[in-house]
KELUM-620010 format. One record per residue: x, y, z of N, C-alpha, C in turn; residue number from 1; residue in three letters. Coordinates in steps of 0.1 Angstrom, whole numbers, plus 5000, padded with zeros to 4 digits. Each point is the difference from the previous one (the first is absolute). Layout:
% KELUM-620010
X;Y;Z;X;Y;Z;X;Y;Z;NUM;ala
...
% end
This chain:
% KELUM-620010
4707;2117;6145;5007;5013;5002;5011;4999;5010;1;met
5011;5007;4997;5012;4999;5008;4998;5006;5014;2;ala
4990;5009;5001;4998;5007;5013;4988;4994;5008;3;asn
4997;4987;4997;4990;4993;5008;5005;4987;5005;4;thr
4993;4993;5009;5004;4987;5005;4987;4993;5004;5;ala
5000;4987;5000;4989;4993;5005;4998;5002;5015;6;pro
4988;4998;5005;4997;5001;5014;5008;4991;5009;7;lys
5002;4988;4994;5009;4990;5007;5013;4999;4993;8;ile
5010;5004;5006;5013;5000;4993;5006;4986;4998;9;ala
5008;4998;4990;5006;4987;4998;5009;4997;5012;10;glu
5000;4988;5004;5008;4996;5012;5015;5002;4998;11;glu
5006;5005;5010;5014;5002;4999;5008;4987;5004;12;glu
5010;4997;4992;5008;4988;5003;5013;5004;5006;13;arg
5004;4992;5010;5013;5002;5006;5008;4987;4999;14;gln
5010;4999;4992;5007;4987;4999;5009;4998;5013;15;glu
5003;4987;5002;5008;4997;5012;5013;5006;5000;16;ala
5006;5003;5011;5013;5007;5001;5011;4992;4992;17;pro
5000;4987;5000;5010;4993;4993;4999;5001;4985;18;asn
4987;5001;4995;4997;5002;4986;5005;5014;4996;19;val
4997;5010;5008;5004;5014;4997;5015;5001;4999;20;ile
5007;4993;5010;5014;4999;5000;5006;4994;4988;21;asp
4994;4990;4995;5005;4993;4988;4998;5009;4988;22;arg
4989;5007;4999;4998;5009;4989;5008;5012;5000;23;lys
5003;5005;5013;5009;5011;5001;5014;4997;4995;24;ala
5004;4987;5002;5013;4996;4995;5000;4999;4985;25;glu
4989;4996;4994;4999;5000;4985;5000;5014;4995;26;ala
4994;5009;5007;5000;5014;4995;5014;5006;5001;27;leu
5007;4997;5011;5013;5005;5001;5009;4996;4989;28;val
4999;4987;4996;5008;4995;4989;4997;5008;4987;29;thr
4987;5003;4998;4997;5008;4988;5005;5015;5001;30;lys
4999;5005;5012;5005;5014;5002;5015;5000;4997;31;ile
5008;4990;5005;5014;5000;4998;5004;4999;4985;32;arg
4991;4993;4992;5003;4999;4986;4995;5011;4991;33;lys
4991;5008;5006;4993;5010;4993;5009;5012;4995;34;ser
4998;5005;4988;5007;5011;4995;4992;5013;5002;35;ala
4987;4999;4999;4991;5011;5002;4988;4996;5008;36;his
5001;5002;5013;4990;4995;5010;4992;5013;5003;37;phe
4986;4998;4999;4991;5011;5004;4990;4994;5010;38;ile
4994;5009;5007;4989;4997;5010;4988;5008;4997;39;ala
4988;4994;5003;4987;5006;4997;4992;4998;5013;40;phe
4996;5011;5006;4994;4999;5013;4985;5005;5000;41;thr
4992;4994;5009;4987;5004;5002;4997;5003;5015;42;gly
4988;5001;5004;4996;5004;5013;5005;4990;5011;43;ala
5002;4988;4996;5005;4989;5009;5013;5003;5007;44;gly
5008;5009;4994;5013;5003;5006;4999;5010;5012;45;val
4988;5006;5001;4998;5010;5010;4991;4996;5012;46;ser
4994;4988;4998;4991;4995;5011;5006;4999;5013;47;thr
5013;4995;5001;5006;4999;5013;5004;5013;5006;48;ser
4998;5011;4992;5002;5013;5006;4986;5006;5005;49;ala
4990;4992;4999;4987;5004;5005;4991;5006;4989;50;gly
5004;5000;4987;4992;5006;4989;4993;4989;4994;51;ile
4986;5001;4998;4992;4989;4995;5003;4997;4985;52;pro
4997;4988;4996;5001;4997;4986;4986;5003;4994;53;asp
4997;4994;4988;4987;5003;4993;4991;4988;5000;54;phe
5006;4988;4997;4991;4989;4997;5001;4988;5010;55;arg
5008;5003;5011;5001;4990;5010;4987;4999;5008;56;gly
4999;4991;5010;4988;4998;5008;4995;5013;5006;57;pro
5009;5009;5004;4997;5013;5006;5005;5011;4992;58;thr
5001;4998;4987;5005;5010;4990;4990;5011;4998;59;gly
5004;5011;4995;4992;5012;4997;4988;4997;4991;60;val
5003;4993;4989;4989;4997;4990;4991;4989;5006;61;trp
5006;4991;5007;4991;4989;5005;4990;5005;5010;62;thr
5005;5009;5009;4991;5006;5010;4989;5009;4994;63;leu
5005;5007;4989;4990;5008;4993;4989;4992;4994;64;arg
5004;4988;4994;4990;4991;4995;4990;4996;5010;65;ala
5004;4999;5013;4992;4996;5011;4992;5012;5006;66;gln
5002;5012;4994;4993;5011;5006;5007;5006;5012;67;gly
5013;4996;5002;5007;5005;5012;5011;5010;4996;68;lys
5005;5007;5010;5010;5010;4998;5013;4995;5007;69;gln
5011;5000;4993;5012;4996;5006;5006;5011;5009;70;his
5004;4997;5012;5006;5009;5009;5015;4995;5002;71;thr
5009;5008;4994;5014;4996;5001;5006;5003;5014;72;ser
5008;4991;5004;5006;5002;5014;5012;5010;4999;73;lys
5005;5001;4988;5012;5008;4999;4998;5011;4989;74;val
5004;5012;5003;5000;5011;4990;5012;4997;4991;75;asn
4999;5001;4987;5011;4997;4991;5012;5009;5003;76;thr
4998;5012;5005;5011;5009;5003;5008;4995;5012;77;leu
4994;4992;5008;5006;4995;5012;5005;4986;4998;78;gln
4997;4994;4989;5003;4986;4998;5015;4999;4997;79;ala
5007;4990;5005;5014;4997;4999;5002;4990;4989;80;ile
5008;5003;4990;5003;4990;4989;5003;4986;5006;81;pro
4995;4990;4993;5000;4986;5005;5014;4994;4997;82;thr
5001;4987;5005;5012;4993;4997;5002;4998;4985;83;leu
4989;4998;4993;5000;4999;4985;5005;5013;4994;84;thr
4995;5011;5004;5004;5013;4995;5015;5001;5001;85;his
5005;4997;5012;5014;5003;5003;5009;4989;4993;86;met
4995;4988;4998;5008;4990;4993;5002;5005;4986;87;ala
4989;5005;4994;5001;5005;4986;5010;5012;4999;88;leu
5000;5009;5010;5010;5011;5000;5014;4995;5000;89;val
5003;4990;5008;5013;4995;5001;5004;4992;4987;90;glu
4991;4993;4995;5003;4993;4987;5003;5010;4989;91;leu
4993;5011;5000;5003;5010;4990;5013;5007;5002;92;his
5003;5003;5013;5012;5007;5004;5012;4992;4996;93;ala
4999;4987;5000;5011;4991;4996;5000;4997;4985;94;arg
4991;5005;4993;5000;4998;4985;4994;4988;4996;95;gly
4993;4992;5009;4994;4987;4997;4986;5003;4994;96;ile
4992;5008;5006;4987;5004;4995;5002;5012;4990;97;leu
4996;4998;4988;5002;5011;4990;4989;5010;5000;98;lys
4988;4996;5003;4989;5010;4999;4988;4995;5008;99;tyr
4992;5009;5005;4988;4997;5008;4988;5006;4993;100;leu
4990;4992;4998;4987;5005;4995;4990;4998;5011;101;ile
4992;5010;5003;4990;4999;5011;4987;5005;4997;102;ser
4990;4993;5005;4986;5005;4999;4996;5008;5012;103;gln
5008;5001;5010;4996;5006;5012;5001;5015;5000;104;asn
4991;5007;5007;4999;5014;5001;5005;5005;5014;105;cys
5003;4991;5009;5003;5004;5014;5013;5007;5003;106;asp
5009;5000;4990;5012;5008;5001;5011;4993;5007;107;gly
4998;4988;5005;5010;4993;5008;5012;4996;4993;108;leu
4999;4997;4987;5012;4996;4993;5010;5012;4999;109;his
4994;5012;4997;5009;5012;4999;5005;5003;5014;110;arg
4992;4999;5010;5005;5003;5013;5011;4990;5005;111;lys
4999;4988;4995;5009;4990;5004;5014;5002;4995;112;ser
5001;5008;4989;5013;5003;4995;5003;4996;4985;113;gly
4989;4995;4993;5002;4997;4986;5001;5013;4993;114;ile
5011;5002;4992;5001;5012;4992;4989;5003;4990;115;pro
4996;5012;4998;4989;5003;4991;5002;4995;4986;116;pro
5012;4999;4995;5003;4996;4987;5000;4985;4998;117;asp
4998;4993;5011;5000;4985;5000;4987;4993;5003;118;ser
4989;5008;5000;4987;4995;5003;4990;5007;4991;119;ile
4990;4992;4995;4988;5005;4994;4988;4998;5009;120;ser
4995;5011;5006;4988;5000;5008;4988;5002;4991;121;glu
4996;4989;4994;4990;5000;4989;4987;5007;5004;122;leu
4996;4999;5012;4987;5005;5004;5001;5013;5008;123;his
5012;5005;5001;5002;5013;5007;5006;4998;5014;124;gly
5000;5011;5007;5006;5001;5014;4992;5010;5007;125;asn
4994;4996;5012;4992;5009;5008;5008;5013;5004;126;asn
5013;4999;5000;5008;5011;5005;5006;5008;4989;127;asn
4997;4997;4988;5006;5008;4989;4989;5007;4992;128;arg
5003;5013;4997;4992;5008;4991;5008;5007;4990;129;glu
4994;5005;4990;5008;5006;4989;4992;5012;4994;130;tyr
5008;5009;4993;4993;5011;4994;4994;4997;4986;131;cys
4988;5004;4998;4993;4998;4988;5007;5007;4988;132;arg
5006;5012;5003;5006;5008;4989;5014;4997;4997;133;asp
5009;4999;5010;5014;4998;4997;5005;4986;5004;134;cys
4992;4992;5006;5004;4986;5003;5008;4999;5013;135;gly
5004;5010;5007;5008;4999;5012;4993;4992;5010;136;lys
5008;4990;5006;4995;4991;5010;5003;5005;5014;137;glu
4992;4996;5010;5002;5003;5014;4997;4988;5008;138;tyr
5009;4996;5010;4997;4989;5009;4996;5007;5013;139;ile
4989;4995;5006;4995;5005;5013;5000;4990;5011;140;arg
5002;5004;5012;4999;4991;5011;4986;5001;5006;141;asp
4990;5001;4991;4986;5000;5003;4993;4995;4987;142;phe
4988;4996;5002;4992;4995;4988;4998;5011;4990;143;arg
5007;5000;4989;4998;5010;4990;4990;4995;4989;144;ala
4988;4999;5005;4989;4995;4991;4988;5009;5000;145;val
4993;5000;4989;4988;5009;4999;4989;4995;5010;146;ala
4991;5009;5004;4989;4996;5009;4989;4993;4992;147;ser
4999;5002;4987;4990;4994;4991;4986;5005;5004;148;tyr
4999;5012;5004;4987;5005;5004;4990;5001;4988;149;glu
5006;5002;4988;4992;5001;4988;5000;4986;4993;150;lys
5011;4995;4996;5001;4988;4993;5014;4994;5001;151;thr
5002;4987;4999;5013;4993;5001;5009;5004;4989;152;val
4994;5006;4989;5008;5004;4989;5007;5013;5002;153;arg
4996;5007;5011;5006;5013;5003;5012;4998;5010;154;asp
5012;5000;4994;5012;4997;5008;5006;5012;5007;155;his
4994;5012;5000;5006;5011;5006;5001;4999;5015;156;arg
5012;5003;5005;5003;4998;5014;4997;5013;5008;157;thr
4998;5011;4993;4998;5013;5006;5012;5008;5002;158;gly
5012;4995;4996;5013;5007;5002;5004;5005;4986;159;arg
5010;5009;5000;5005;5006;4988;5015;4996;4999;160;lys
5005;5000;4988;5014;4997;4997;5009;5012;5004;161;cys
5011;4997;5008;5009;5010;5005;5008;5006;4988;162;ala
5001;4992;4989;5009;5005;4989;4992;5009;4991;163;arg
4988;4995;4996;4993;5008;4989;4986;5005;5005;164;cys
4996;4996;5012;4987;5004;5004;4988;4991;4995;165;gly
5003;4990;4992;4990;4991;4994;4993;4992;5011;166;gly
4989;4994;4995;4992;4992;5009;5006;4986;5003;167;val
5001;4996;5012;5006;4987;5004;4989;4989;5000;168;leu
5004;4989;4994;4991;4988;4999;5006;4988;5008;169;leu
4991;4992;5005;5006;4988;5007;5003;4990;4989;170;asp
5008;4990;5004;5005;4990;4990;4993;4987;5000;171;ser
4988;4999;5006;4993;4988;5002;4992;4997;4987;172;ile
5002;4987;4995;4992;4995;4989;4988;4994;5004;173;ile
4988;5005;4997;4987;4994;5003;4996;4990;4989;174;asn
4991;4991;5004;4996;4990;4990;4994;5007;4988;175;phe
5004;4996;4988;4995;5006;4988;5009;5010;4994;176;gly
5010;5004;5008;5009;5010;4995;5013;4994;4995;177;glu
5006;5007;4991;5013;4995;4994;5011;5001;5009;178;ser
5010;4991;5000;5012;5001;5008;5009;5011;4994;179;leu
5009;5005;5008;5009;5010;4996;5010;4993;4990;180;phe
5002;5007;4989;5008;4993;4989;5014;4996;5003;181;ala
5007;5009;5007;5014;4998;5002;5003;4988;5010;182;glu
4994;4999;5012;5002;4988;5008;4995;4988;4994;183;pro
4989;5000;4992;4995;4989;4993;5010;4995;4990;184;leu
5006;5009;4992;5009;4996;4990;5013;4994;5006;185;gln
5005;5006;5011;5012;4995;5007;4997;4986;5005;186;arg
4988;4997;5006;4996;4987;5005;5000;4990;4988;187;ala
4995;5004;4989;4999;4991;4988;5014;4997;4995;188;arg
5009;5010;5000;5013;4998;4995;5008;4990;5009;189;asp
4998;5001;5013;5007;4991;5009;4994;4986;4999;190;his
4987;4999;4999;4994;4987;4998;5005;4993;4987;191;ala
5002;5008;4990;5005;4994;4987;5014;4995;5002;192;ala
5008;5005;5009;5014;4996;5001;5001;4989;5011;193;lys
4990;4999;5009;5001;4992;5012;5001;4985;4996;194;ala
5009;4993;5007;5001;4986;4999;4994;4993;5013;195;asp
4997;5009;5010;4993;4995;5012;4991;5012;5006;196;leu
4988;4996;5002;4990;5010;5006;4994;4993;5012;197;cys
5002;5007;5012;4994;4995;5012;4988;5008;5004;198;leu
4988;4994;5000;4988;5007;5004;4998;4998;5015;199;val
4998;5011;5007;4998;4999;5014;4987;5007;5005;200;leu
4990;4992;5004;4988;5005;5006;4991;5007;4991;201;gly
4998;4995;4988;4991;5005;4990;4991;4990;4995;202;ser
4987;5003;4998;4990;4991;4994;5001;5000;4985;203;ser
5008;5009;4994;5002;5001;4986;4987;5000;4992;204;leu
4990;5008;5005;4987;5001;4993;4998;5014;4994;205;thr
5010;5010;5002;4998;5013;4995;5008;5002;4988;206;val
4994;5004;4989;5006;5003;4988;5002;5015;4998;207;ser
5011;5005;4994;5010;4992;4993;5012;4996;5008;208;pro
4999;5003;5013;5012;4997;5009;5003;4985;4999;209;ala
4990;4991;5000;5003;4986;5000;5006;4995;4987;210;asn
5001;5008;4990;5006;4996;4987;5015;4998;5002;211;glu
5007;5007;5009;5014;4999;5002;5005;4986;5004;212;met
4994;4995;5011;5004;4986;5004;4996;4990;4989;213;pro
4989;5002;4994;4995;4991;4989;5010;5000;4989;214;glu
5006;5012;4997;5010;5001;4989;5012;4991;5003;215;thr
5004;5001;5013;5012;4991;5004;4997;4986;4999;216;val
4988;4996;5006;4996;4986;5001;4998;4994;4986;217;gly
4996;5008;4990;4998;4995;4987;5012;4998;4991;218;ser
5011;5005;5005;5012;5000;4992;5009;4988;5003;219;arg
5004;4993;4989;5009;4989;5002;5014;5004;5006;220;arg
5004;4993;5010;5013;5003;5006;4999;5009;5012;221;gly
4988;5006;5002;4998;5008;5012;4991;4993;5010;222;ala
5001;5004;5013;4992;4994;5010;4991;5010;5008;223;thr
4988;4996;5002;4991;5008;5008;4998;4992;5013;224;leu
5002;5007;5011;4998;4994;5013;4989;5009;5007;225;ala
4991;4993;5006;4988;5007;5007;4999;4996;5014;226;ile
5000;5010;5009;4997;4997;5014;4988;5008;5004;227;cys
4989;4993;5003;4987;5006;5003;4992;4989;5008;228;asn
4992;5005;5009;4992;4990;5008;4988;4995;4992;229;leu
4995;5007;4990;4989;4995;4992;5005;4997;4986;230;gln
4992;4993;4992;5004;4997;4986;5000;5013;4992;231;thr
5006;5000;4988;5000;5011;4991;4997;4995;4986;232;thr
4995;5008;4991;4997;4996;4986;5012;4996;4992;233;pro
5012;5003;5006;5013;4998;4993;5007;4988;5005;234;val
4994;4993;5010;5007;4989;5006;5005;4989;4990;235;asp
4993;4998;4990;5004;4990;4990;5013;5003;4993;236;lys
5004;5013;5000;5013;5004;4994;5012;5000;5010;237;leu
4997;4997;5012;5010;5001;5011;5009;4988;5000;238;ala
5013;5002;4999;5009;4989;5001;5003;4997;5015;239;gly
4996;5009;5009;5001;4997;5014;4988;5007;5007;240;leu
4992;4992;5007;4988;5006;5007;5001;4997;5015;241;arg
4999;5011;5008;5001;4999;5014;4988;5006;5007;242;val
4993;4992;5008;4988;5005;5008;5006;5003;5014;243;phe
5002;5013;5001;5007;5004;5013;4998;5015;5001;244;ser
5001;5005;5013;5002;5014;5002;5013;5004;4995;245;lys
5001;5012;4994;5012;5005;4993;5012;5000;5010;246;thr
4998;5005;5012;5010;5001;5010;5006;4986;5003;247;asp
4992;4990;5001;5004;4986;5003;5010;4995;4989;248;asp
4996;5003;4988;5009;4996;4989;5013;5008;4999;249;leu
4999;5013;5001;5011;5009;4998;5011;4998;5012;250;met
4995;4998;5012;5009;4997;5011;5009;4988;4996;251;val
4994;4989;4995;5007;4988;4997;5009;5003;4988;252;arg
4996;5007;4990;5008;5003;4988;5012;5008;5004;253;val
4999;5010;5009;5011;5008;5004;5010;4992;5008;254;met
4995;4991;5009;5009;4991;5008;5008;4991;4991;255;glu
4994;4995;4989;5007;4991;4991;5010;5007;4991;256;lys
4997;5013;4998;5009;5008;4992;5011;5005;5009;257;leu
4999;4998;5014;5009;5005;5010;5001;5015;4999;258;asp
4988;5007;4999;5000;5014;4999;4990;5005;5011;259;ile
5005;5007;5010;4991;5005;5011;4990;5010;4995;260;pro
4988;4999;5005;4990;5010;4997;5002;5012;5009;261;ile
5002;5012;4994;5003;5012;5008;4988;5005;5008;262;pro
5002;5006;5012;4988;5006;5006;4996;5013;4993;263;pro
4988;5004;5001;4995;5012;4994;5006;5012;5007;264;phe
5005;5009;4992;5005;5013;5005;4993;5011;4991;265;val
4994;5010;5007;4994;5011;4993;5011;5009;4996;266;leu
5002;5002;4987;5011;5009;4995;4994;5013;4994;267;arg
5005;5011;5004;4996;5013;4994;5012;5008;4996;268;arg
4999;5006;4988;5010;5009;4996;4996;5015;5002;269;leu
5009;5008;5005;4996;5014;5004;5010;5009;4994;270;leu
4996;5010;4993;5008;5010;4994;4999;5013;5008;271;val
5011;5006;5005;4999;5012;5008;5008;5011;4992;272;val
4994;5011;4996;5006;5010;4992;5000;5013;5008;273;lys
5012;5006;5001;5002;5013;5007;5004;5010;4990;274;leu
4992;5011;4998;5003;5010;4990;5002;5014;5007;275;glu
5009;5007;4994;5001;5014;5004;4991;5009;4991;276;thr
4991;5007;5006;4990;5008;4992;5002;5015;5002;277;val
5010;5004;5007;5002;5014;5003;5011;5002;5010;278;gly
5002;5012;5004;5010;5003;5010;4996;4994;5014;279;asp
5007;4990;5004;4996;4993;5013;4986;4995;5000;280;glu
4995;4996;4988;4987;4994;4998;5001;4987;4993;281;arg
4993;4990;5006;5002;4986;4995;4986;4993;4998;282;tyr
5000;4990;4992;4988;4991;4999;5005;4986;5001;283;arg
4993;4992;5009;5003;4986;5002;4988;4992;4994;284;leu
5003;4991;4991;4989;4992;4994;5003;4985;5003;285;thr
4990;4993;5004;5001;4986;5004;4990;4992;4991;286;val
5005;4990;4993;4992;4993;4990;5003;4985;5001;287;thr
4989;4992;5000;5001;4985;4999;5000;4996;4985;288;gly
5009;4990;4997;5000;4995;4986;5001;4985;5000;289;val
4997;4994;4988;5002;4986;4998;5013;4998;4994;290;asp
5004;4988;4998;5014;4997;4994;5001;5004;4986;291;val
4988;5003;4993;5001;5005;4986;4997;5015;4999;292;asp
5000;5007;5012;4998;5014;5000;4985;5004;5001;293;gly
4991;4991;5000;4986;5003;5002;4997;5006;5014;294;thr
4993;5011;5001;4997;5006;5013;4992;4990;5008;295;pro
5004;4999;5013;4993;4991;5010;4995;5008;5011;296;val
4987;4999;5004;4995;5007;5012;4999;4990;5011;297;ser
5009;5002;5010;5000;4992;5012;5002;5008;5013;298;tyr
5001;5013;4998;5002;5009;5012;4987;5007;5004;299;leu
4997;5002;5013;4989;5008;5005;5004;5014;5003;300;gln
5012;5002;5005;5005;5013;5003;5015;5001;5000;301;ser
5005;5012;4999;5015;5002;5000;5002;5013;5009;302;val
5010;4999;5009;5002;5011;5009;5015;5003;5000;303;lys
5005;5012;4999;5013;5004;5002;5003;5006;5014;304;leu
5010;4995;5006;5003;5004;5014;5002;5015;5000;305;glu
4995;5006;5011;5000;5015;5002;4991;5008;4991;306;his
4992;4993;4992;4990;5006;4992;4987;4997;5004;307;asn
4991;5009;5003;4987;4998;5006;4991;4992;4991;308;arg
5002;5002;4987;4990;4995;4990;5002;4985;4998;309;arg
4989;4992;5000;4999;4986;4997;4993;4999;4987;310;val
5007;4995;4990;4994;4998;4986;4992;4987;5000;311;val
4987;5000;4997;4992;4988;5001;4994;4996;4987;312;arg
5005;5006;4989;4995;4996;4986;5011;5002;4990;313;ser
4999;4992;4989;5010;5001;4990;4997;5013;4991;314;glu
5010;5007;4995;5015;4996;5002;5005;5004;5014;315;pro
5008;4992;5005;5006;5003;5014;5011;5009;4998;316;phe
4997;5013;5000;5010;5011;4998;5000;5009;5012;317;ala
5012;5004;5005;5001;5009;5012;5009;5011;4996;318;ile
4996;5012;5001;5008;5012;4998;5004;5006;5013;319;ser
5013;5004;5001;5005;5006;5012;5011;5009;4998;320;phe
5003;5009;5010;5011;5009;4999;5010;4997;5011;321;arg
5012;5006;4997;5011;4998;5010;5013;4999;4993;322;gly
5011;5002;5008;5013;4998;4995;5005;4986;5002;323;ala
5002;4992;4989;5005;4987;5001;5015;4999;4998;324;leu
5007;4994;5009;5014;4998;4999;5002;4986;4993;325;glu
5011;4999;4993;5003;4987;4994;5001;4989;5011;326;pro
4993;4989;4997;4999;4989;5009;4989;5001;5010;327;gly
4992;5011;4999;4988;5002;5009;4991;4988;4999;328;ala
4994;4995;5011;4991;4989;5000;4986;5005;5000;329;glu
4992;4994;4991;4986;5002;4999;4993;4987;5004;330;leu
4993;5000;5012;4994;4988;5004;4985;5000;4996;331;arg
4996;4990;4992;4987;4999;4994;4993;4988;5007;332;ile
4988;5002;5004;4991;4990;5006;4990;4995;4990;333;thr
5000;4987;4997;4990;4994;4990;4989;4993;5008;334;leu
4988;5002;4996;4989;4993;5005;4994;4992;4989;335;glu
4998;4987;5002;4996;4991;4989;4985;4997;5001;336;phe
4994;4993;4990;4986;4996;5000;4998;4990;5012;337;met
5010;4992;5003;4999;4992;5012;4992;4987;4999;338;gly
4998;4995;4987;4993;4988;4999;5006;4988;5007;339;his
5013;5000;5002;5007;4990;5007;5005;5005;5014;340;tyr
4994;5011;5004;5004;5005;5013;5013;5007;5000;341;gly
5005;5005;4988;5013;5006;4999;5000;5013;5009;342;glu
5011;5000;5008;5002;5012;5009;5005;5012;4991;343;pro
5000;5012;5006;5006;5011;4993;5015;4998;4999;344;asn
5006;5006;4990;5014;4998;4997;5007;5014;4999;345;leu
5011;5002;5006;5008;5012;4998;5012;4997;4991;346;asp
5001;5009;4990;5012;4999;4992;5007;5014;5000;347;ile
5013;5000;4998;5008;5012;5001;5006;5003;4987;348;val
4996;5012;4994;5006;5004;4988;5011;5011;5003;349;gln
5011;4998;4994;5011;5010;5002;5001;5010;4989;350;his
5002;5012;5004;5001;5011;4990;5014;5001;4994;351;tyr
5001;5000;4987;5013;5001;4994;4998;5010;4988;352;asp
5005;5012;5001;4997;5010;4990;5006;4996;4987;353;lys
5011;4993;5000;5007;4997;4987;4995;4987;4993;354;glu
4995;4991;5008;4996;4987;4994;4986;5001;4995;355;ala
4996;4989;4993;4986;4999;4996;4991;4999;5012;356;leu
4989;5008;4999;4991;5001;5012;4989;4990;5000;357;ala
5002;4988;4995;4990;4989;4999;5006;4988;5006;358;glu
4993;4994;5009;5004;4987;5007;4989;4990;4998;359;ser
5005;4987;4999;4990;4989;4999;5002;4991;5012;360;val
4990;4996;5006;5000;4991;5012;4992;4987;4997;361;tyr
5006;4989;5003;4992;4987;5000;4996;4998;5014;362;leu
4986;4999;5002;4994;4998;5013;4995;4986;5000;363;leu
5004;4992;5010;4996;4986;5001;4993;4997;5014;364;glu
4988;4996;4999;4992;4998;5013;4997;4985;5001;365;tyr
5003;4994;5011;4997;4986;5003;4988;4999;5009;366;ser
4989;4994;4994;4988;4998;5009;5003;4990;5011;367;pro
5010;4992;4999;5004;4990;5010;5005;5007;5013;368;gln
5009;5010;4998;5005;5006;5012;4996;5014;5002;369;asn
4992;5006;4990;4995;5013;5002;5010;5011;4999;370;gly
5011;4998;4993;5011;5010;4999;5003;5004;4986;371;glu
5005;5012;4999;5004;5006;4987;5015;4998;4999;372;trp
5005;4998;4988;5015;5001;4997;5001;5010;4988;373;ala
5009;5009;5001;5002;5010;4990;5014;5000;4994;374;thr
5000;5000;4986;5012;5000;4993;5000;5012;4990;375;thr
5010;5008;5001;5001;5011;4990;5007;4996;4988;376;arg
4994;5003;4988;5006;4995;4987;5006;5012;4993;377;lys
5009;4997;4991;5007;5011;4993;4990;5007;4990;378;glu
4992;4992;4994;4990;5006;4991;4989;4990;4998;379;arg
4990;5004;4993;4988;4992;4997;5003;4992;4987;380;leu
5002;4987;5002;5003;4991;4989;4987;4994;4995;381;glu
4995;5005;4989;4987;4996;4995;5001;4986;4993;382;leu
4990;4992;5003;4999;4987;4993;4995;5003;4986;383;ala
5003;4991;4991;4997;5002;4986;4985;5000;4998;384;ala
% end
């Protein structure tokens, strides 16, 4: 069974640094020649962020087989994307990596900056839920998963769709359930076109996800490269096999490509809308969105200066009265979920009676220095 493991895990192998270096050079040669390079990731890409894998010596399934419970050192909401995550982001941004397929549910790939149309999260995302009736998606800065008080087949999160009022369901695929058709088909389409597939940190034992690397490895003229500490059932198809931690390999690959790995920056898009609803009456609405327009919940509260009310739940809408002169400043204080210790942020919205009353802000937070950077954009440019 895919959701089980032996009590004694297979030994993890770590090849010598010079061997990894030589294989990184071989991989770089293949990347440079590739016309359609894709990556396939598993739990091993997140272990250096403190998130456990499944079949390693201290993996979730291994400990379960031993009658033990795994206690993670890091909450997935507080985990920082790893060097591997950020390397893949940069390779994609430069057009080198064409597509990413992932088995992970921890949400780190999306948080790292991979666009939603460039990744298939085959097994779901702990932070994504969707409407059962209209299909509208929502990204949350909290675990948007069902409590499973009745059954793991009950995916209701307890929230309702803001658009149609329908029941919201989590996006997690449990064992025995079918994968979502659209991301699965996109993954298959890219695997069919790929001339290079790099597997990072996956045991390749879960079907049908493991069919994508196998598709590439079985095709003449295409190369399957696998980086994992344990063996996989698909190793025999690999043209390049690396026994290494994914970060160790990807750091070398990026150095040989002469491409710096960017630091992780938490990016948020914020839409501020100011409407006139009557004579000297206004409504201010603050909304988080993703790059494709999907609503994102990352705020705890919103406060307008000189207004006593603090809005602590969505929709973040504040009604107020007064005479606003052109150019009047509205100072808005944002309080975040704070998983990375983000401090409150003040933004200033200017009132312009003649112009469009909607502004878009790019908010960038660096966990390294604990500071926000704010950029006002002309409009919300949605990704495809």
